[in-house]
N, C-alpha and C positions, 0 to 999 in steps of 0.2 A: 628471517626476511620473508619468507613466504607466508608466515603465520600473520605477520603485520598486514600484508596485502590482502589476505583472506579475511581477516577482521575488518580491515578497511572497506571491503565490498560487502560483506554479510551485514554489518551493523545497520547502516542506513537502507540496505537493500532489502532486508529479510527481517531481523530481529526487532528493531524498533516499530516497523509497521505492524508486526504481530502482536507486539505489547500494546500498542494504541488501540488495534482492533479489539482485542480483549476488554480493554477498560472502557472503550466507548460502547461497545456492543451491549453492555450490561444496562445501559439507560437509554440508547437511541436505537432507531431502526437499523437494519443491517446494512441499506445502502448508505446511510450516513457514516456508519462506523468503517464501511470500505473507503468512502472518500476521505475521511479522516486519516485512515491509515496510509493511503496512496499519496498524501501531502508530503510525507518524508522523502520517499524515493524521488517524486517530482522536483521538490527543492534541492535534493542533492545533485540530481541530473542538471538542473539549471546552474547550480553553483560550478559544477565541473564544466559545464559548457562555457560559461563566463570566463573560466579560468584557462581556457583553451586545453582542457584535458578530455580524454574520453570518459563517457559515463559509464558508471558500473553496469556491467551485463546482468547481474542479479536485480538490480534496481529497475533497469529497462524491462526486463521480464515480468517484474512484479506489476510494473505500470501497464503493460500490455495485458496481463491477466485480468487485472482488475477492471481495465476499460472494458474488456469483453464481457466480464461478469455483469458489471453495472448496465452495460448496453443491452444485453440479453434479458436482463430482470426489468428494465423499463420497458423494451420493446414487446415482451410477452406479458407485461403487467402482473409481475410476480407479487403474491402476497407478503413475501419476505421483505420487500422494500417498505411496507407499511407497518410491519409488526415489529415490537420491540425485541431486543435480543433473548437468547434462549434463557438467561439466567436471571430474568426479572422478577 
């Protein structure tokens, strides 16, 4: 039972965003890859809220960290937002 709950929280909150980031960052700038990766936890949180369930804490944490990272990169005009990923 605990394993199912753990997987149910970690998969959309951490594993899928990480895989999406790794795939997208090979061909797109870092900020685009972060935005694509954060789409999964955002959609999961919205779906849970619509079903009147509590959002995943891991997903909410990932959304918050991504929001802070992207905001700081845009505010400080980081060159990472404009350059392609590291494995290009």
